[in-house]
C-alpha positions as CSV (number, residue, x, y, z in Angstrom):
1,X,-191.3,148.7,-19.3
2,X,-191.7,145.1,-20.0
3,X,-188.4,145.5,-22.3
4,X,-187.0,147.1,-18.9
5,X,-188.0,144.2,-16.6
6,X,-186.8,141.8,-19.5
7,X,-183.2,143.0,-18.9
8,X,-182.6,143.2,-15.2
9,X,-183.3,139.7,-15.5
10,X,-180.8,138.4,-18.7
11,X,-178.3,140.8,-16.7
12,X,-179.3,138.6,-13.2
13,X,-178.7,135.7,-15.0
14,X,-175.7,136.6,-16.8
15,X,-174.0,138.0,-12.9
16,X,-174.8,134.5,-11.5
17,X,-173.4,132.6,-14.5
18,X,-169.8,134.4,-15.0
19,X,-170.0,134.7,-10.6
20,X,-170.0,130.8,-10.2
21,X,-167.4,130.0,-12.7
22,X,-165.1,132.3,-11.3
23,X,-165.7,130.7,-7.7
24,X,-165.6,127.5,-8.9
25,X,-162.2,128.4,-10.6
26,X,-159.3,125.7,-9.6
27,X,-156.5,127.0,-7.2
28,X,-152.6,127.2,-7.8
29,X,-150.9,126.1,-6.4
30,X,-148.4,128.2,-4.4
31,X,-150.3,131.1,-4.6
32,X,-150.8,132.1,-0.9
33,X,-150.4,130.8,2.3
34,X,-153.5,129.3,2.1
35,X,-153.6,127.8,-0.7
36,X,-150.6,125.4,0.3
37,X,-151.2,121.5,0.8
38,X,-150.9,120.0,4.4
39,X,-148.0,118.8,3.3
40,X,-145.8,121.3,2.6
41,X,-147.1,123.2,5.6
42,X,-145.7,120.4,7.8
43,X,-141.9,120.9,6.2
44,X,-142.1,125.0,6.5
45,X,-143.2,124.2,10.2
46,X,-140.3,121.8,11.0
47,X,-138.3,124.0,8.8
48,X,-139.4,126.8,11.0
49,X,-138.7,125.2,14.0
50,X,-134.9,124.4,13.4
51,X,-131.7,126.1,14.0
52,X,-130.3,128.8,12.2
53,X,-127.5,127.6,10.1
54,X,-124.4,128.7,11.2
55,X,-122.8,131.2,9.1
56,X,-119.9,130.3,6.6
57,X,-116.3,130.4,8.1
58,X,-112.8,130.2,6.6
59,X,-111.3,127.0,5.8
60,X,-108.5,126.8,8.1
61,X,-104.7,125.2,7.2
62,X,-105.4,121.7,7.3
63,X,-109.2,122.5,5.7
64,X,-107.6,124.5,2.5
65,X,-107.5,122.9,-0.8
66,X,-104.4,123.1,-2.6
67,X,-105.3,124.5,-5.9
68,X,-102.2,124.5,-8.1
69,X,-102.9,119.8,-7.2
70,X,-106.6,119.8,-7.6
71,X,-107.0,117.4,-4.6
72,X,-106.8,117.9,-0.9
73,X,-103.7,117.3,1.1
74,X,-103.6,113.3,2.5
75,X,-103.4,112.6,5.4
76,X,-100.0,112.5,6.9
77,X,-98.5,108.4,6.6
78,X,-97.4,106.9,9.9
79,X,-94.3,106.3,10.0
80,X,-92.6,103.0,9.6
81,X,-91.0,100.9,12.4
82,X,-87.8,101.4,13.1
83,X,-85.0,98.6,12.0
84,X,-84.0,97.4,15.4
85,X,-80.8,99.0,16.6
86,X,-77.3,96.7,16.6
87,X,-76.3,96.1,19.8
88,X,-72.2,96.0,20.4
89,X,-71.6,93.4,22.6
90,X,-68.2,93.4,25.4
91,X,-64.9,91.2,24.2
92,X,-64.6,88.4,24.9
93,X,-61.5,89.1,27.1
94,X,-61.4,89.7,30.8
95,X,-65.2,87.9,31.0
96,X,-64.2,85.9,33.4
97,X,-62.7,88.5,35.7
98,X,-65.8,90.8,35.4
99,X,-68.2,88.0,36.1
100,X,-65.9,86.4,39.3
101,X,-68.4,87.9,42.3
102,X,-71.3,86.1,40.9
103,X,-68.9,82.7,40.6
104,X,-67.7,83.6,44.0
105,X,-71.2,83.8,45.7
106,X,-72.5,80.7,44.1
107,X,-69.3,78.7,44.3
108,X,-69.1,79.3,48.3
109,X,-69.7,76.2,49.9
110,X,-67.4,74.4,48.2
111,X,-64.3,76.6,48.6
112,X,-65.1,78.4,51.4
113,X,-66.6,74.8,53.0
114,X,-63.4,73.0,52.4
115,X,-60.6,75.5,53.4
116,X,-62.4,75.4,57.0
117,X,-61.8,71.9,57.2
118,X,-58.6,72.1,56.4
119,X,-57.8,74.7,58.4
120,X,-58.8,72.8,61.4
121,X,-56.4,72.0,64.5
122,X,-57.0,68.6,64.0
123,X,-56.7,66.8,61.0
124,X,-58.0,62.7,61.9
125,X,-59.3,60.3,59.8
126,X,-62.9,61.8,60.4
127,X,-61.6,65.4,59.3
128,X,-60.1,64.0,56.0
129,X,-63.3,61.6,55.1
130,X,-65.3,64.8,56.0
131,X,-63.3,66.3,53.3
132,X,-63.2,64.1,50.7
133,X,-67.9,63.4,50.9
134,X,-67.3,67.7,50.4
135,X,-65.7,66.9,47.1
136,X,-67.6,64.5,46.3
137,X,-70.9,66.2,47.2
138,X,-69.5,69.3,44.5
139,X,-69.6,66.3,41.5
140,X,-66.0,66.4,41.3
141,X,-66.0,62.8,41.3
142,X,-64.7,60.1,43.5
143,X,-61.5,58.9,41.6
144,X,-60.9,62.6,41.5
145,X,-61.6,63.2,45.4
146,X,-59.2,60.8,46.4
147,X,-56.6,62.0,44.5
148,X,-57.4,65.4,45.9
149,X,-57.2,64.1,49.1
150,X,-54.2,62.1,49.3
151,X,-52.4,64.9,47.8
152,X,-53.0,67.4,49.9
153,X,-52.6,64.4,53.7
154,X,-49.4,63.8,52.1
155,X,-48.5,67.4,51.8
156,X,-49.7,68.8,55.6
157,X,-47.9,66.2,56.8
158,X,-45.0,66.8,54.9
159,X,-44.8,70.6,55.9
160,X,-46.7,70.3,59.2
161,X,-48.0,74.2,59.6
162,X,-51.5,74.7,58.5
163,X,-51.8,78.7,58.2
164,X,-55.0,79.5,56.3
165,X,-52.4,81.6,53.3
166,X,-50.7,78.1,53.4
167,X,-53.8,76.0,53.4
168,X,-55.8,77.5,50.2
169,X,-52.2,77.7,48.1
170,X,-52.1,73.8,48.8
171,X,-56.1,73.3,47.5
172,X,-56.0,75.9,44.7
173,X,-52.7,73.2,43.8
174,X,-54.2,70.7,43.8
175,X,-58.3,72.2,42.2
176,X,-55.9,74.0,39.2
177,X,-54.1,70.0,39.1
178,X,-57.1,68.4,38.7
179,X,-58.8,70.6,36.0
180,X,-55.9,71.3,34.1
181,X,-54.1,74.1,32.9
182,X,-51.8,73.1,29.9
183,X,-55.5,72.1,28.0
184,X,-56.2,74.2,25.0
185,X,-59.4,75.7,25.5
186,X,-59.0,78.2,22.2
187,X,-62.7,78.2,21.0
188,X,-62.0,77.8,17.2
189,X,-63.4,80.3,15.1
190,X,-61.2,82.1,12.8
191,X,-62.3,81.6,8.8
192,X,-60.0,79.7,6.9
193,X,-59.0,80.8,3.3
194,X,-62.0,81.6,1.8
195,X,-64.5,79.2,4.1
196,X,-65.1,80.3,7.3
197,X,-64.8,78.5,11.0
198,X,-67.6,75.9,11.4
199,X,-69.3,75.5,14.8
200,X,-72.0,73.1,15.6
201,X,-73.1,73.0,19.1
202,X,-75.4,70.2,20.8
203,X,-77.4,69.3,23.7
204,X,-79.9,68.1,25.3
205,X,-83.1,70.2,25.7
206,X,-83.1,72.4,28.6
207,X,-79.8,72.5,28.9
208,X,-79.8,76.6,27.3
209,X,-78.5,75.0,24.3
210,X,-79.7,77.7,21.6
211,X,-79.0,80.6,24.3
212,X,-75.5,79.3,24.3
213,X,-75.4,79.5,20.5
214,X,-76.9,83.2,20.5
215,X,-75.0,84.2,23.6
216,X,-71.3,82.8,21.5
217,X,-72.7,85.1,18.5
218,X,-72.2,88.0,21.2
219,X,-68.7,87.1,22.0
220,X,-67.7,86.7,18.4
221,X,-69.1,89.4,16.8
222,X,-68.2,91.8,20.3
223,X,-64.5,89.9,18.8
224,X,-65.2,92.1,15.7
225,X,-65.7,89.1,13.8
226,X,-69.0,88.5,11.0
227,X,-71.2,85.6,12.1
228,X,-73.9,83.4,10.4
229,X,-76.6,81.4,12.5
230,X,-77.5,78.5,11.2
231,X,-81.7,77.2,12.9
232,X,-81.2,73.6,12.8
233,X,-83.3,72.8,15.5
234,X,-86.2,72.3,13.1
235,X,-88.1,70.1,15.6
236,X,-88.8,72.7,18.1
237,X,-91.0,75.8,17.0
238,X,-89.8,78.6,19.8
239,X,-86.3,77.7,18.4
240,X,-85.4,79.5,15.1
241,X,-87.8,83.0,16.4
242,X,-85.3,82.5,19.5
243,X,-82.4,82.3,17.1
244,X,-83.4,84.9,14.9
245,X,-83.9,87.3,18.0
246,X,-80.5,86.8,19.1
247,X,-78.8,87.2,15.3
248,X,-81.2,90.5,15.0
249,X,-79.7,92.7,18.0
250,X,-76.1,92.1,16.7
251,X,-76.9,92.2,13.0
252,X,-76.3,88.1,12.6
253,X,-78.7,87.4,9.8
254,X,-80.1,83.6,10.3
255,X,-81.1,80.7,8.4
256,X,-84.3,78.9,8.8
257,X,-87.0,76.9,7.3
258,X,-90.4,75.6,8.0
259,X,-90.5,73.6,11.1
260,X,-90.3,70.3,11.0
261,X,-87.7,71.0,7.1
262,X,-84.7,68.9,7.1
263,X,-81.7,69.8,9.7
264,X,-79.0,68.9,7.9
265,X,-80.6,71.0,5.1
266,X,-80.7,73.8,7.2
267,X,-76.9,73.5,8.0
268,X,-75.6,72.9,4.7
269,X,-77.4,76.4,3.9
270,X,-76.2,78.5,6.4
271,X,-72.6,77.3,5.5
272,X,-73.1,78.0,2.3
273,X,-74.2,81.4,2.8
274,X,-71.4,82.2,5.2
275,X,-69.4,81.1,2.3
276,X,-71.0,83.6,-0.2
277,X,-70.9,86.2,2.2
278,X,-67.1,86.2,3.1
279,X,-68.4,84.9,6.9
280,X,-66.2,84.1,9.5
281,X,-67.7,82.2,11.6
282,X,-71.2,79.7,11.3
283,X,-72.8,78.4,14.1
284,X,-74.9,75.7,13.6
285,X,-77.7,75.1,16.6
286,X,-79.1,71.8,16.1
287,X,-82.0,70.2,18.1
288,X,-82.2,69.2,21.6
289,X,-82.1,65.4,21.2
290,X,-82.7,63.2,24.1
291,X,-79.7,60.5,24.3
292,X,-82.2,57.8,24.4
293,X,-83.4,58.4,20.9
294,X,-81.3,56.4,19.0
295,X,-82.7,57.7,15.9
296,X,-82.4,61.5,16.8
297,X,-78.8,60.4,17.7
298,X,-78.0,59.4,14.0
299,X,-79.6,62.4,12.7
300,X,-77.0,64.8,13.8
301,X,-74.8,62.3,13.0
302,X,-75.9,62.8,9.4
303,X,-76.2,66.9,9.5
304,X,-72.4,66.5,10.7
305,X,-71.5,64.7,7.4
306,X,-74.0,66.4,5.1
307,X,-71.8,70.5,6.8
308,X,-68.3,68.1,5.5
309,X,-69.5,67.8,2.4
310,X,-69.4,72.3,2.7
311,X,-66.4,72.4,4.6
312,X,-64.2,71.3,7.8
313,X,-66.1,71.1,11.1
314,X,-63.6,73.5,13.7
315,X,-65.7,72.7,16.8
316,X,-68.7,70.5,18.2
317,X,-69.2,72.1,21.4
318,X,-71.2,70.5,24.5
319,X,-73.9,72.4,25.9
320,X,-74.1,71.0,29.6
321,X,-76.3,72.1,32.7
322,X,-73.9,72.0,35.7
323,X,-76.6,71.7,38.1
324,X,-77.6,67.7,36.1
325,X,-74.8,66.4,37.7
326,X,-74.6,62.4,36.7
327,X,-77.0,62.7,34.6
328,X,-75.3,65.4,32.2
329,X,-71.9,63.2,32.2
330,X,-74.2,60.0,30.4
331,X,-76.0,62.5,28.5
332,X,-71.8,63.8,27.3
333,X,-70.6,60.2,27.1
334,X,-73.6,59.6,24.4
335,X,-73.1,62.3,22.8
336,X,-69.5,61.3,22.4
337,X,-70.1,58.6,20.8
338,X,-72.4,60.2,18.1
339,X,-70.0,63.2,16.8
340,X,-66.3,64.2,18.4
341,X,-67.2,66.7,20.5
342,X,-63.8,69.0,20.4
343,X,-65.7,71.1,23.8
344,X,-67.4,72.0,26.4
345,X,-70.5,74.4,27.3
346,X,-70.9,74.0,31.1
347,X,-74.0,76.6,31.9
348,X,-76.2,78.1,35.1
349,X,-72.3,77.6,36.9
350,X,-73.7,80.2,39.0
351,X,-77.3,78.2,40.0
352,X,-74.8,75.6,42.0
353,X,-72.2,74.9,44.3
354,X,-71.8,71.7,41.9
355,X,-68.6,73.6,40.7
356,X,-66.5,70.1,40.6
357,X,-68.6,69.0,37.6
358,X,-65.3,70.8,35.6
359,X,-63.1,68.2,36.2
360,X,-65.7,65.2,36.7
361,X,-66.9,65.5,33.4
362,X,-63.7,66.3,31.6
363,X,-62.0,62.9,33.7
364,X,-64.7,61.3,31.2
365,X,-64.5,62.7,28.0
366,X,-61.1,63.7,27.8
367,X,-62.3,67.1,26.6
368,X,-62.1,69.9,28.0
369,X,-64.4,72.8,28.8
370,X,-64.2,76.3,27.3
371,X,-67.5,78.0,28.1
372,X,-68.7,78.7,31.1
373,X,-72.6,80.3,31.6
374,X,-72.3,82.2,34.3
375,X,-76.0,83.8,34.8
376,X,-79.2,85.0,32.6
377,X,-77.7,88.2,31.1
378,X,-77.1,88.2,27.0
379,X,-73.3,88.2,28.4
380,X,-73.3,86.0,30.8
381,X,-71.2,83.5,28.5
382,X,-67.1,84.0,29.7
383,X,-64.2,81.7,28.1
384,X,-63.1,79.2,30.5
385,X,-60.1,80.2,32.7
386,X,-58.9,77.7,35.2
387,X,-56.9,80.1,37.3
388,X,-59.9,82.8,37.4
389,X,-62.4,79.8,38.6
390,X,-60.4,78.5,41.2
391,X,-59.7,81.6,42.9
392,X,-63.6,83.2,42.5
393,X,-64.4,79.6,44.5
394,X,-61.4,79.6,46.8
395,X,-62.1,83.4,47.7
396,X,-59.0,84.8,47.1
397,X,-58.5,86.8,44.3
398,X,-59.8,90.8,43.9
399,X,-63.1,90.9,42.6
400,X,-62.6,92.3,38.6
């Protein structure tokens, strides 16, 4: 009996010992849903609420990998900007005829006013004084105006009748006599053997000097010439850029240097390039120097002398604004003292009724007007034709 009780007690103790060990044994992670740490539980909850992943799709043509190259195709490169299209300007022949209507509109006050006065029934001293005043107002000059009136009075007195046709013929004859029909107005730009023709363009800022240089290049290219431009106006920041724009339109290279560089050096380099490339003509745009600054005018003479070490200067064209009147003449006189002016370019002739400046500037300088600017368009520069000019202002010729 005692032995049995003892055995039962030992069994109970052993059961308690082994049962306690089992209950306090550490639990292995991941053994069940309740055994996960709190963080893992939260992650699982977040995952459960997330949207299910989209099923995989086949890559489109643009996304497929080039197995043979082992790399994805690079995105297409942006195309390089196209070079500016080279323009083909119209030739110089017939330009004044095409622009005659515009010239006639701007000069109608001058021409038609004179015709009206001359056709009046009574041509007394007062009428002739008014005719002379009209001529002077048109900037034809006092000396020329007096001579025209004197010649007209004599012819009207001798002929007697004054029909509109006769009056127009008389006035046309006198104006042509003052402008000059026998004068050589050729712009000498052709090459001489292995050297190009060289043209210097001079004038005060604001007269359209750089623009005239670019337009002259267009005239020459239109006539089949090859041209090199020299941006020797290094004192005006925009001048070289402006000239480069003109040159790029017609395929004419521009020689330029930094702002403030020696203008004579630029001009020399431009002529040198013209020689090397076998160009027909080199046009040098000089600084628009104020005629009152002696030092700058002397530098203009230096440009010409330096250029002549490389090649003869064939033309020195002075650009004048037709609207400036007497001030333009003063400028012309000073420029003529520094360089040998060979021709006048009269710009903005379409914007004024003072076309008589042509007569006065030629009388003062003994230099012919060779080119006239008749608008803002790129091809509005035309060789000056006296007969076409007079017919336009008198309105008696067919418009071209």
